[in-house]
N, C-alpha and C positions, 0 to 999 in steps of 0.2 A: 372741842374739847376733849381729848385722845382718851381711848375706850378700849377696855380690857376683857378680850376676847378666849374662853377658858373651854376643852374640851379634847375627849380622847378621837385619837385620827382615824377616819371612818376604813372600815376594811376595804374600799374602793381606792383609796391612795396608800396604800402599802407601796415599799418599795420607790415611791418618787423618792427626789430632791425635794430639800425645805422648802425653797423657794417657789416651785411648781407647785406642791400642795395647798402654800399658802394662796398662790393665782388662785386656782381651784374653789378652794375653801368659799372664801370674799370675792368671785369675780371679778379680779383686780392684772393687773401688768408685770408680767415678771418683772419687770424694773422696782415698780411700784415693793415689791412684795420681796426684791434681794434689799431694798432701800432699807427696810424695815430691819431684817435682818442685823444686816449690818451697824445698826441705829442699835444694836441692842435690843428692837424690840420684841423677840421671839424664844421661847426654855422651849424642850422637848424636855420632859419627866421632870424641870423644873432647872435643868441645867444649861447655861448658854450652848448656840448651838448656831453652827454658821452653813450660808447656805443652799451649799455642796452636799453638807447629808441627809442621810435617806432615812426617810420615817417609815416605821414602822407601826401597825394595824394596833389600835388602844393603846399605846402612849401618848403619855397628857401635851398636849399644845396649847400653848399659853402664848397669844397677841395682844401688843398693844398696836393697836392701829391711830391714826393717825386723825384729826378731824376731815368728817367725809370732802370728797369734792360733793364742788356743785354745780352737774350739767350743768352745759348750753341752753339758755333760756330758764332754770329753773330758780327762781329766787328763797332764799330760806326764808319763811315767812310763818314768823308763830300762829296759830291760832289755838287761845283756849277751848273751847268744845272738842276739841277733837283729844277724844281719851284714849289712852295705850290697858286697851285687856285685856293683853296676856302678847308676853316677848321671853324668844328666848334666842338661841345663835342661832338658830335655822333661821325663822317667823317673830312677826308683828302684823298683831292682829288688835285694829282701830276701831273706836264707832265715828264713824265719818259722819258730821256734820253737813248740814244741809249748806248751800252755796260754797259748798270746796268742792273743784273739780280732784280727777287721778292725781290725775300730771296734768303739764303744762301742754297747749295743743294750741292753734293757729285763731284766734280771736279772741283764749280767755285771760284777761287779765287780774283776777281772782289768786288766794291763797290753794293751794294744793297738796293731797295728803302727803308726795315727797318732799315738799316743798318745810311744811309740818317738821316733820318728822325731821329732818334739817339743821331744824330750828332747834331743835331739841339736840344737837349731837348726835343723832343716830344715826348709825351704816343701815344703810341699802343695798340687792345688792346690786354691781354695779353691771350685771346683764341684764342686757333688753333692747329697742330699738333706745336712738335719739331720745333723750328726757323723757324717759319710762323705767329707767333703775329698779328696778324691784317689784316694778305693777304686773301681778299677772290676773288681776281679773278688773272691771270697774264698775263705780254705781253713779251713775248720771247726777252735773251739781244741784240739781235738785232731787233727788231720790238722799237718803237718810240711810247711819244700817252698819250691820257688821262689815266688815272687807279684811281681808288677807295683805300683806303688805309678803316678797321675801327677800330674804338677810344672810341670802347664803349662793351660790350658784346651786349649789345640791337641791334648794328647797322648790328655787327659780325652776327649774329641770322638774325635776318631778310635781309643783304644783300648776302648772303649765300642759302637763301630764295629762294628770287630775280632771283639769276646766277640761282639756279637748276633749277625753275620752268618758266624759260624765261621769265621773268617779264624787264629785262633789255635788254634798246637800245642800243647796241653797234655796233656802222659805223667804219667802215676802206678807206681806200681806199689805193688801191693795182697797181700798174704799171707794168705788165705786157707784158711776151715775145709776140708780134707779136699781131696778131686780134681773141677773141675770136668769135666766131658764135653758137648761136644767138648773138646777140650784151645786151641783159638778159635774163638772163636763172637765173638755179638752178643745184646746185653738189650735189646728195642725196647720197652720198654714205662709208659707215662704214669705220673710220682708227683704227688702234692701231700701237702698235710698228710694224717696220718694222722687216722682219724675219730673219734678215742676216748684217744689220747693226743696233748695239745697240745704236745709240743716236737719229735715223731715226724714221719715223713713215713712213706707208703706208696705201693705199688704199687696202684691207683686205678682207677676205670676213667674217671672225667670227670679226668681230671689229666692236668697238661702234657705233649705227647710228648717225651719222656728215651731217649738211646740212649748205648749204652753198650757199645763194644768191647775184651774184654780177648785175652792171648794168653798162653797158660805160658811162663814165665821155666825153670823150675826144680821139680821137684815133689820130696817128702821124703813120710817116714813118714805123720804129721801133718793135713799144710796145703802148698796149692801157691803159689810166689813166682810172680805175675801180671803184666803189665804193660799197662795201663791209659788208651785212650783215648778221651774225651770229645767228641761232639758239639755235646751239650750240657751244660748246666751249672747244674741244678738241687741247691739244697739238698741234700746225705749224698747224692745221685745212687747213686757208686759204692759205698756201703753199703749203704745202700735196696737196687740190682737185686743186688750181692752176696747179701744175707738174703734178695733173689725165687729164688734161686735154689740156695738151702738150702747155702750155703756163705759166710755175713755173715766180713766181717774178723775174724783174729783179734785178743784185746785190746778187740773193740766188741761189747760186752756190753748198751748199749742195743739192738743188733741182735742176740740171740741166741746170739752168740758163746759157748764152752764157756770158763768161770772155771779150771776145774781149767788148760785146756791156758796160756792165758794168764798162771797165775801161777806156772806151772814156766819158763816159757821172761819172765817175771821182768817181762810188759809191763804197765801202767797206763792202756793204752791205745788205740786201736785202730790195727796196723797198717797206716798211710797215710801214703804220701809221696808229694809234689808231683816229682817229678826232673828234670825240662824243662819250658820253660815258651818256646816259637818267635813270634815274630812279627814285623812289619815296624813298623822304627821309627816311629812318630808323624814325627819332627821328620828327618830323614834316607830314607825311601821307602825303609832297604836292612833286609836280613835281618834279625834278632839269635836268635839263640840261650845260654839260662841255663842254668846246671844243679845241682842239689843234691845231695850224697851222704847215703846216710843216719846218720840221729843217731846216737848210741853203743848207745842202747837197743834201734831196730828192730838195727843191726848184730848186739847180741850174740845177741838171738832165733833170726836168722838160722845163729851160731854151733851155739848146740846145736840148731838143726834141724839143723844138714849132717850133726856131732857123733854122734847119732842115728838118722839114716837108715846114715853110713858103719858 
């Protein structure tokens, strides 16, 4: 389904041709932007326009976007549990369920966030590597929680910069085995691919700098609930660092979790959830924060542990 988007022309696009401005705003080719205009899909201050018209800051631009293109390897697949927490012309914030990848990748044949949004007819920025359009950060397939996707080129560029410069507040809750000592601490240990296991990562001497802060929220007989704050964003970072402390995430069999405890709690994945995500909105420059409650399987595990501790 076509989608209509409308907003004022940003200062940075003042003086550009209309086709160039639309291409920049949505990460489109100039040819696609010109086709939209020539088919009557763009107005400036409510009036029809041609592709060579120059736009001015604060003029009101309305664009009718055609159905989103399907990137190579991306299958539009509905995901009922993928809840959209917020959306505007720049970003879509989703509550990603377990079992859904951020984007297509080699060997993954299941649903993706990109594919799910396309199945809903939602445009995402076409900027980014092949099959990763709009994705500025990722959550593991087995990790649930809040995640932001860029819808405009402006948002993609600014959010990628914010993640790179550590200006994004990422908070996770992790249920780990045992009881970390001290109760609050920092893991500063480099991470890179595991030297022998191709799909794992590990703390290695020449790895990329990786810093994880944790704080105890609640202790049970067999496990501890932590709040985790990441300074860096390496693949599997929390899982690798917790395993390195000998306190792997409960249910994370790949990184050494006890399968007996996982089974008793009814877990079929690691107990790791992205609970909050805060950043400066790339369009308004205002601080925003979004939150995700625990899904049913993680809540059930906590209830079992509390009952056992009582």
